[in-house]
VOGUKOL-941602 format. One record per residue (C-alpha): residue in one letter; chain; x negated, y negated, z negated. Coordinates in steps of 0.001 Angstrom, whole numbers. Layout:
BEGIN
<"A" "A" <X Y Z>>
...
***
This chain:
BEGIN
<"X" "A" <6512 154 -2461>>
<"X" "A" <5516 2931 379>>
<"X" "A" <4091 5926 1170>>
<"X" "A" <-85 5744 1371>>
<"X" "A" <-1944 6788 4580>>
<"X" "A" <-1474 9936 5945>>
<"X" "A" <-4405 12688 3925>>
<"X" "A" <-5228 16171 5716>>
<"X" "A" <-3968 18969 3016>>
<"X" "A" <-6754 20552 2378>>
<"X" "A" <-7817 20949 -1539>>
<"X" "A" <-11815 18820 -599>>
<"X" "A" <-8853 15370 593>>
<"X" "A" <-6028 16104 -2461>>
<"X" "A" <-9603 15918 -4792>>
<"X" "A" <-10433 13386 -3729>>
<"X" "A" <-7823 10846 -2796>>
<"X" "A" <-4508 11804 -4616>>
<"X" "A" <-4383 10385 -7432>>
<"X" "A" <-3381 11593 -11679>>
<"X" "A" <-1795 8560 -12122>>
<"X" "A" <3111 9196 -11927>>
<"X" "A" <4172 8989 -8349>>
<"X" "A" <6252 10945 -5551>>
<"X" "A" <4367 12489 -2119>>
<"X" "A" <4642 13751 824>>
<"X" "A" <4359 16264 2846>>
<"X" "A" <3930 17017 6825>>
<"X" "A" <2741 18337 9945>>
<"X" "A" <2822 16007 12988>>
<"X" "A" <6239 16500 13612>>
<"X" "A" <8364 16689 9853>>
<"X" "A" <8746 16782 6703>>
<"X" "A" <8424 19570 4825>>
<"X" "A" <9098 18542 1275>>
<"X" "A" <9399 15355 -1415>>
<"X" "A" <8540 15287 -4809>>
<"X" "A" <7665 13401 -7644>>
<"X" "A" <4956 13942 -10902>>
<"X" "A" <3811 13048 -13334>>
<"X" "A" <284 13691 -12307>>
<"X" "A" <511 13630 -8079>>
<"X" "A" <-2922 15227 -7497>>
<"X" "A" <-2020 18563 -10183>>
<"X" "A" <1000 18926 -8950>>
<"X" "A" <-705 18660 -4867>>
<"X" "A" <-3049 20776 -6112>>
<"X" "A" <-306 23212 -7378>>
<"X" "A" <1432 22875 -4826>>
<"X" "A" <-2075 24739 -2921>>
<"X" "A" <-2649 27372 -5616>>
<"X" "A" <419 28440 -5883>>
<"X" "A" <3051 28182 -3455>>
<"X" "A" <1910 31204 -672>>
<"X" "A" <3757 33346 -3896>>
<"X" "A" <5818 31803 -5808>>
<"X" "A" <7641 29139 -3046>>
<"X" "A" <5976 30517 877>>
<"X" "A" <8496 27401 2830>>
<"X" "A" <6274 25174 2386>>
<"X" "A" <3125 26902 3252>>
<"X" "A" <5269 28529 6197>>
<"X" "A" <5674 24839 7333>>
<"X" "A" <2159 24848 8367>>
<"X" "A" <1397 21947 6168>>
<"X" "A" <-1233 19590 8373>>
<"X" "A" <-993 16405 5638>>
<"X" "A" <-84 14910 2136>>
<"X" "A" <649 11239 1541>>
<"X" "A" <1687 9058 -1956>>
<"X" "A" <3384 6501 -3249>>
<"X" "A" <2169 5213 -7547>>
<"X" "A" <5881 4882 -8660>>
<"X" "A" <5690 3518 -11989>>
<"X" "A" <9275 3380 -14387>>
<"X" "A" <9243 6844 -15326>>
<"X" "A" <10831 10142 -14053>>
<"X" "A" <14352 8203 -12711>>
<"X" "A" <12462 6187 -11618>>
<"X" "A" <10409 8854 -9572>>
<"X" "A" <12811 10906 -8834>>
<"X" "A" <15510 7840 -7272>>
<"X" "A" <12242 7310 -4996>>
<"X" "A" <11658 11184 -4048>>
<"X" "A" <15513 10922 -2878>>
<"X" "A" <15450 7683 -890>>
<"X" "A" <12260 9193 1456>>
<"X" "A" <14220 12516 1404>>
<"X" "A" <17840 10370 2516>>
<"X" "A" <15529 8124 5249>>
<"X" "A" <13199 11671 6360>>
<"X" "A" <14815 14386 6318>>
<"X" "A" <13068 17263 4840>>
<"X" "A" <12468 20835 5582>>
<"X" "A" <12284 22143 2503>>
<"X" "A" <14415 19546 89>>
<"X" "A" <17698 21322 -746>>
<"X" "A" <19322 18668 -2638>>
<"X" "A" <17916 14719 -3599>>
<"X" "A" <18575 14180 -8247>>
<"X" "A" <15961 16938 -8895>>
***
């Protein structure tokens, strides 16, 4: 599979377009991938980023994200982490420090 089309990284778009299913997601700006993550619930995890990253993890908002995308991944956490790592290794990321976590 591949990442979905990109959506504007705003709460209203996350609430209306991000799935509540398991998978991986990418946060980006026009010229760079900022972060790849995995989650049991993609929508909830993106909402957590939007709600708390300025306090808890400022590296994502400090890189001025403009969009997000996702891929649904079946098969549990191991499959999601493998998909996440594949995107980190193939596209690079400004905020992911290591693969496999």
